[in-house]
N, CA, C and O atoms as CSV, one atom per row, in Angstrom:
chain,resi,resn,atom,element,x,y,z
A,1,UNK,N,N,15.970,5.004,3.177
A,1,UNK,CA,C,15.192,3.899,2.684
A,1,UNK,C,C,15.088,3.928,1.161
A,1,UNK,O,O,14.861,2.895,0.531
A,2,UNK,N,N,15.253,5.112,0.570
A,2,UNK,CA,C,15.172,5.201,-0.881
A,2,UNK,C,C,16.329,4.468,-1.564
A,2,UNK,O,O,16.205,4.062,-2.720
A,3,UNK,N,N,17.437,4.297,-0.869
A,3,UNK,CA,C,18.612,3.671,-1.463
A,3,UNK,C,C,18.516,2.152,-1.492
A,3,UNK,O,O,19.331,1.499,-2.144
A,4,UNK,N,N,17.547,1.582,-0.806
A,4,UNK,CA,C,17.416,0.133,-0.700
A,4,UNK,C,C,16.147,-0.318,-1.428
A,4,UNK,O,O,15.114,0.346,-1.345
A,5,UNK,N,N,16.224,-1.446,-2.142
A,5,UNK,CA,C,15.083,-1.938,-2.906
A,5,UNK,C,C,13.890,-2.226,-1.992
A,5,UNK,O,O,12.764,-1.834,-2.299
A,6,UNK,N,N,14.130,-2.902,-0.882
A,6,UNK,CA,C,13.053,-3.211,0.061
A,6,UNK,C,C,12.504,-1.939,0.690
A,6,UNK,O,O,11.295,-1.813,0.882
A,7,UNK,N,N,13.376,-1.003,1.009
A,7,UNK,CA,C,12.944,0.268,1.580
A,7,UNK,C,C,12.037,1.032,0.636
A,7,UNK,O,O,11.026,1.595,1.056
A,8,UNK,N,N,12.398,1.052,-0.641
A,8,UNK,CA,C,11.548,1.720,-1.633
A,8,UNK,C,C,10.185,1.052,-1.733
A,8,UNK,O,O,9.165,1.724,-1.884
A,9,UNK,N,N,10.171,-0.279,-1.647
A,9,UNK,CA,C,8.898,-1.003,-1.705
A,9,UNK,C,C,8.030,-0.665,-0.496
A,9,UNK,O,O,6.822,-0.471,-0.633
A,10,UNK,N,N,8.636,-0.595,0.680
A,10,UNK,CA,C,7.888,-0.248,1.892
A,10,UNK,C,C,7.326,1.163,1.777
A,10,UNK,O,O,6.166,1.393,2.118
A,11,UNK,N,N,8.128,2.105,1.304
A,11,UNK,CA,C,7.659,3.480,1.158
A,11,UNK,C,C,6.551,3.583,0.109
A,11,UNK,O,O,5.647,4.409,0.230
A,12,UNK,N,N,6.629,2.743,-0.914
A,12,UNK,CA,C,5.607,2.762,-1.958
A,12,UNK,C,C,4.290,2.169,-1.446
A,12,UNK,O,O,3.222,2.742,-1.664
A,13,UNK,N,N,4.368,1.026,-0.770
A,13,UNK,CA,C,3.155,0.339,-0.317
A,13,UNK,C,C,2.580,0.925,0.972
A,13,UNK,O,O,1.376,0.841,1.216
A,14,UNK,N,N,3.445,1.516,1.793
A,14,UNK,CA,C,3.040,2.103,3.077
A,14,UNK,C,C,2.151,1.171,3.901
A,14,UNK,O,O,1.003,1.500,4.201
A,15,UNK,N,N,2.698,-0.003,4.267
A,15,UNK,CA,C,1.872,-0.948,5.032
A,15,UNK,C,C,1.548,-0.403,6.425
A,15,UNK,O,O,2.347,0.311,7.031
A,16,UNK,N,N,0.372,-0.754,6.910
A,16,UNK,CA,C,-0.053,-0.345,8.244
A,16,UNK,C,C,0.064,-1.559,9.158
A,16,UNK,O,O,-0.597,-2.574,8.939
A,17,UNK,N,N,0.901,-1.451,10.176
A,17,UNK,CA,C,1.076,-2.534,11.133
A,17,UNK,C,C,0.248,-2.223,12.366
A,17,UNK,O,O,0.549,-1.289,13.109
A,18,UNK,N,N,-0.795,-3.010,12.579
A,18,UNK,CA,C,-1.628,-2.846,13.762
A,18,UNK,C,C,-2.011,-4.226,14.277
A,18,UNK,O,O,-1.559,-5.239,13.744
A,19,UNK,N,N,-2.836,-4.264,15.303
A,19,UNK,CA,C,-3.178,-5.546,15.911
A,19,UNK,C,C,-4.052,-6.414,15.009
A,19,UNK,O,O,-4.182,-7.613,15.256
A,20,UNK,N,N,-4.653,-5.834,13.971
A,20,UNK,CA,C,-5.422,-6.635,13.020
A,20,UNK,C,C,-4.507,-7.412,12.081
A,20,UNK,O,O,-4.881,-8.474,11.583
A,21,UNK,N,N,-3.316,-6.888,11.841
A,21,UNK,CA,C,-2.375,-7.501,10.914
A,21,UNK,C,C,-1.376,-8.405,11.642
A,21,UNK,O,O,-1.016,-9.469,11.137
A,22,UNK,N,N,-0.934,-7.984,12.817
A,22,UNK,CA,C,0.092,-8.707,13.563
A,22,UNK,C,C,-0.526,-9.685,14.554
A,22,UNK,O,O,-1.488,-9.356,15.248
A,23,UNK,N,N,0.030,-10.881,14.614
A,23,UNK,CA,C,-0.357,-11.866,15.626
A,23,UNK,C,C,0.662,-11.777,16.752
A,23,UNK,O,O,1.695,-12.445,16.718
A,24,UNK,N,N,0.368,-10.947,17.747
A,24,UNK,CA,C,1.326,-10.681,18.819
A,24,UNK,C,C,1.630,-11.937,19.637
A,24,UNK,O,O,2.754,-12.098,20.112
A,25,UNK,N,N,0.665,-12.814,19.808
A,25,UNK,CA,C,0.905,-14.050,20.564
A,25,UNK,C,C,1.887,-14.953,19.823
A,25,UNK,O,O,2.733,-15.597,20.444
A,26,UNK,N,N,1.777,-14.999,18.513
A,26,UNK,CA,C,2.714,-15.800,17.721
A,26,UNK,C,C,4.113,-15.184,17.754
A,26,UNK,O,O,5.112,-15.904,17.776
A,27,UNK,N,N,4.181,-13.852,17.756
A,27,UNK,CA,C,5.480,-13.187,17.830
A,27,UNK,C,C,6.169,-13.466,19.171
A,27,UNK,O,O,7.396,-13.537,19.237
A,28,UNK,N,N,5.383,-13.623,20.231
A,28,UNK,CA,C,5.953,-13.927,21.553
A,28,UNK,C,C,6.587,-15.311,21.601
A,28,UNK,O,O,7.431,-15.577,22.457
A,29,UNK,N,N,6.192,-16.185,20.698
A,29,UNK,CA,C,6.735,-17.542,20.653
A,29,UNK,C,C,8.057,-17.626,19.899
A,29,UNK,O,O,8.728,-18.658,19.945
A,30,UNK,N,N,8.437,-16.564,19.212
A,30,UNK,CA,C,9.691,-16.561,18.452
A,30,UNK,C,C,10.882,-16.594,19.406
A,30,UNK,O,O,10.757,-16.189,20.562
A,31,UNK,N,N,12.038,-17.073,18.935
A,31,UNK,CA,C,13.234,-17.108,19.786
A,31,UNK,C,C,13.680,-15.699,20.194
A,31,UNK,O,O,13.458,-14.725,19.474
A,32,UNK,N,N,14.311,-15.620,21.359
A,32,UNK,CA,C,14.863,-14.350,21.815
A,32,UNK,C,C,15.876,-13.823,20.807
A,32,UNK,O,O,16.636,-14.591,20.218
A,33,UNK,N,N,15.882,-12.523,20.617
A,33,UNK,CA,C,16.824,-11.894,19.697
A,33,UNK,C,C,16.280,-11.695,18.296
A,33,UNK,O,O,16.873,-10.963,17.504
A,34,UNK,N,N,15.161,-12.333,17.974
A,34,UNK,CA,C,14.579,-12.101,16.653
A,34,UNK,C,C,13.821,-10.780,16.665
A,34,UNK,O,O,13.411,-10.297,17.720
A,35,UNK,N,N,13.641,-10.211,15.499
A,35,UNK,CA,C,13.005,-8.897,15.413
A,35,UNK,C,C,11.591,-8.920,15.979
A,35,UNK,O,O,11.205,-8.031,16.738
A,36,UNK,N,N,10.818,-9.941,15.605
A,36,UNK,CA,C,9.437,-10.027,16.067
A,36,UNK,C,C,9.332,-10.146,17.576
A,36,UNK,O,O,8.492,-9.498,18.199
A,37,UNK,N,N,10.191,-10.978,18.165
A,37,UNK,CA,C,10.160,-11.156,19.621
A,37,UNK,C,C,10.575,-9.877,20.339
A,37,UNK,O,O,9.954,-9.496,21.331
A,38,UNK,N,N,11.603,-9.223,19.855
A,38,UNK,CA,C,12.052,-7.975,20.472
A,38,UNK,C,C,11.012,-6.866,20.301
A,38,UNK,O,O,10.859,-6.014,21.176
A,39,UNK,N,N,10.305,-6.880,19.180
A,39,UNK,CA,C,9.232,-5.903,18.953
A,39,UNK,C,C,8.140,-6.068,20.005
A,39,UNK,O,O,7.694,-5.090,20.604
A,40,UNK,N,N,7.710,-7.317,20.229
A,40,UNK,CA,C,6.668,-7.580,21.228
A,40,UNK,C,C,7.172,-7.256,22.630
A,40,UNK,O,O,6.425,-6.716,23.445
A,41,UNK,N,N,8.431,-7.581,22.919
A,41,UNK,CA,C,8.996,-7.250,24.235
A,41,UNK,C,C,9.005,-5.739,24.458
A,41,UNK,O,O,8.719,-5.277,25.562
A,42,UNK,N,N,9.326,-4.974,23.428
A,42,UNK,CA,C,9.318,-3.518,23.538
A,42,UNK,C,C,7.899,-3.001,23.781
A,42,UNK,O,O,7.686,-2.114,24.608
A,43,UNK,N,N,6.938,-3.559,23.055
A,43,UNK,CA,C,5.545,-3.162,23.276
A,43,UNK,C,C,5.122,-3.436,24.719
A,43,UNK,O,O,4.474,-2.603,25.352
A,44,UNK,N,N,5.494,-4.610,25.231
A,44,UNK,CA,C,5.141,-4.973,26.613
A,44,UNK,C,C,5.856,-4.093,27.627
A,44,UNK,O,O,5.260,-3.672,28.619
A,45,UNK,N,N,7.132,-3.814,27.381
A,45,UNK,CA,C,7.919,-3.006,28.318
A,45,UNK,C,C,7.319,-1.614,28.480
A,45,UNK,O,O,7.207,-1.107,29.596
A,46,UNK,N,N,6.940,-1.003,27.378
A,46,UNK,CA,C,6.414,0.357,27.426
A,46,UNK,C,C,4.887,0.409,27.510
A,46,UNK,O,O,4.288,1.483,27.451
A,47,UNK,N,N,4.271,-0.760,27.647
A,47,UNK,CA,C,2.812,-0.881,27.789
A,47,UNK,C,C,2.066,-0.137,26.684
A,47,UNK,O,O,1.176,0.675,26.937
A,48,UNK,N,N,2.462,-0.444,25.455
A,48,UNK,CA,C,1.809,0.135,24.292
A,48,UNK,C,C,1.372,-0.997,23.370
A,48,UNK,O,O,1.718,-2.157,23.592
A,49,UNK,N,N,0.618,-0.656,22.342
A,49,UNK,CA,C,0.217,-1.630,21.336
A,49,UNK,C,C,0.490,-1.036,19.960
A,49,UNK,O,O,0.733,0.165,19.842
A,50,UNK,N,N,0.454,-1.856,18.930
A,50,UNK,CA,C,0.661,-1.301,17.588
A,50,UNK,C,C,-0.406,-0.278,17.206
A,50,UNK,O,O,-0.208,0.512,16.283
A,51,UNK,N,N,-1.536,-0.289,17.913
A,51,UNK,CA,C,-2.636,0.628,17.588
A,51,UNK,C,C,-2.486,1.995,18.240
A,51,UNK,O,O,-3.239,2.912,17.912
A,52,UNK,N,N,-1.530,2.155,19.158
A,52,UNK,CA,C,-1.405,3.433,19.862
A,52,UNK,C,C,-0.634,4.477,19.067
A,52,UNK,O,O,-0.691,5.663,19.393
A,53,UNK,N,N,0.070,4.067,18.051
A,53,UNK,CA,C,0.868,4.996,17.254
A,53,UNK,C,C,-0.012,5.730,16.253
A,53,UNK,O,O,-0.886,5.133,15.624
A,54,UNK,N,N,0.226,7.020,16.112
A,54,UNK,CA,C,-0.511,7.800,15.116
A,54,UNK,C,C,-0.011,7.449,13.721
A,54,UNK,O,O,1.153,7.079,13.565
A,55,UNK,N,N,-0.845,7.555,12.728
A,55,UNK,CA,C,-0.414,7.240,11.364
A,55,UNK,C,C,0.757,8.116,10.924
A,55,UNK,O,O,0.825,9.299,11.260
A,56,UNK,N,N,1.664,7.526,10.178
A,56,UNK,CA,C,2.841,8.231,9.688
A,56,UNK,C,C,2.484,8.986,8.418
A,56,UNK,O,O,1.855,8.437,7.514
A,57,UNK,N,N,2.887,10.237,8.359
A,57,UNK,CA,C,2.675,11.049,7.169
A,57,UNK,C,C,4.054,11.446,6.652
A,57,UNK,O,O,4.820,12.108,7.353
A,58,UNK,N,N,4.363,11.044,5.433
A,58,UNK,CA,C,5.658,11.359,4.851
A,58,UNK,C,C,5.573,12.698,4.147
A,58,UNK,O,O,4.781,12.878,3.221
A,59,UNK,N,N,6.387,13.626,4.587
A,59,UNK,CA,C,6.414,14.961,4.008
A,59,UNK,C,C,7.699,15.091,3.183
A,59,UNK,O,O,8.783,15.269,3.738
A,60,UNK,N,N,7.572,15.002,1.879
A,60,UNK,CA,C,8.740,15.020,1.008
A,60,UNK,C,C,9.485,16.349,1.078
A,60,UNK,O,O,10.714,16.367,1.008
A,61,UNK,N,N,8.770,17.453,1.212
A,61,UNK,CA,C,9.407,18.769,1.305
A,61,UNK,C,C,10.266,18.840,2.563
A,61,UNK,O,O,11.395,19.330,2.518
A,62,UNK,N,N,9.741,18.358,3.676
A,62,UNK,CA,C,10.511,18.342,4.921
A,62,UNK,C,C,11.734,17.446,4.772
A,62,UNK,O,O,12.818,17.792,5.242
A,63,UNK,N,N,11.566,16.296,4.121
A,63,UNK,CA,C,12.690,15.391,3.875
A,63,UNK,C,C,13.792,16.102,3.091
A,63,UNK,O,O,14.965,16.005,3.450
A,64,UNK,N,N,13.427,16.811,2.031
A,64,UNK,CA,C,14.421,17.525,1.230
A,64,UNK,C,C,15.115,18.616,2.038
A,64,UNK,O,O,16.324,18.810,1.914
A,65,UNK,N,N,14.354,19.326,2.861
A,65,UNK,CA,C,14.929,20.381,3.687
A,65,UNK,C,C,15.959,19.804,4.658
A,65,UNK,O,O,17.061,20.340,4.774
A,66,UNK,N,N,15.620,18.737,5.344
A,66,UNK,CA,C,16.542,18.120,6.303
A,66,UNK,C,C,17.762,17.575,5.579
A,66,UNK,O,O,18.886,17.739,6.054
A,67,UNK,N,N,17.561,16.934,4.445
A,67,UNK,CA,C,18.652,16.383,3.648
A,67,UNK,C,C,19.606,17.496,3.212
A,67,UNK,O,O,20.823,17.362,3.345
A,68,UNK,N,N,19.057,18.584,2.696
A,68,UNK,CA,C,19.860,19.715,2.254
A,68,UNK,C,C,20.621,20.328,3.435
A,68,UNK,O,O,21.815,20.609,3.326
A,69,UNK,N,N,19.936,20.535,4.556
A,69,UNK,CA,C,20.559,21.124,5.737
A,69,UNK,C,C,21.708,20.256,6.238
A,69,UNK,O,O,22.773,20.773,6.575
A,70,UNK,N,N,21.504,18.949,6.290
A,70,UNK,CA,C,22.527,18.031,6.783
A,70,UNK,C,C,23.787,18.100,5.925
A,70,UNK,O,O,24.891,18.227,6.455
A,71,UNK,N,N,23.633,18.018,4.605
A,71,UNK,CA,C,24.804,18.026,3.743
A,71,UNK,C,C,25.450,19.408,3.668
A,71,UNK,O,O,26.666,19.506,3.497
A,72,UNK,N,N,24.680,20.452,3.789
A,72,UNK,CA,C,25.253,21.791,3.853
A,72,UNK,C,C,26.110,21.935,5.106
A,72,UNK,O,O,27.196,22.512,5.057
A,73,UNK,N,N,25.623,21.410,6.223
A,73,UNK,CA,C,26.388,21.442,7.465
A,73,UNK,C,C,27.687,20.656,7.321
A,73,UNK,O,O,28.738,21.120,7.763
A,74,UNK,N,N,27.631,19.470,6.708
A,74,UNK,CA,C,28.843,18.667,6.527
A,74,UNK,C,C,29.871,19.397,5.674
A,74,UNK,O,O,31.056,19.417,6.007
A,75,UNK,N,N,29.427,19.990,4.586
A,75,UNK,CA,C,30.352,20.723,3.710
A,75,UNK,C,C,30.962,21.899,4.468
A,75,UNK,O,O,32.170,22.122,4.399
A,76,UNK,N,N,30.140,22.644,5.184
A,76,UNK,CA,C,30.629,23.776,5.971
A,76,UNK,C,C,31.652,23.309,7.011
A,76,UNK,O,O,32.707,23.924,7.167
A,77,UNK,N,N,31.340,22.231,7.713
A,77,UNK,CA,C,32.226,21.725,8.753
A,77,UNK,C,C,33.581,21.317,8.184
A,77,UNK,O,O,34.622,21.701,8.718
A,78,UNK,N,N,33.572,20.537,7.101
A,78,UNK,CA,C,34.827,20.076,6.521
A,78,UNK,C,C,35.615,21.209,5.903
A,78,UNK,O,O,36.845,21.196,5.959
A,79,UNK,N,N,34.957,22.182,5.321
A,79,UNK,CA,C,35.637,23.286,4.677
A,79,UNK,C,C,36.343,24.183,5.685
A,79,UNK,O,O,37.469,24.620,5.443
A,80,UNK,N,N,35.689,24.465,6.820
A,80,UNK,CA,C,36.237,25.409,7.777
A,80,UNK,C,C,37.030,24.795,8.920
A,80,UNK,O,O,37.856,25.475,9.530
A,81,UNK,N,N,36.797,23.532,9.219
A,81,UNK,CA,C,37.451,22.944,10.397
A,81,UNK,C,C,38.456,21.855,10.079
A,81,UNK,O,O,39.106,21.343,10.990
A,82,UNK,N,N,38.604,21.489,8.831
A,82,UNK,CA,C,39.603,20.458,8.506
A,82,UNK,C,C,40.637,20.957,7.556
A,82,UNK,O,O,41.545,20.213,7.185
């Protein structure tokens, strides 16, 4: 998300999507295949609501560790197996 302008804005603002912000009935009226309609269909399928999710906590140290591990693995793989 850091590589995209919109992604950076989302990470900066950290919006909270819950039933106070989202009009789920209006989203159900959207055409099939749109993001909002599919989001509501997923909520209905799994019998959850936007309020059931725990708040997201971004851990930058964990992000760096995973990023480093992933690229180290790629370098190791290409060096030894190709």
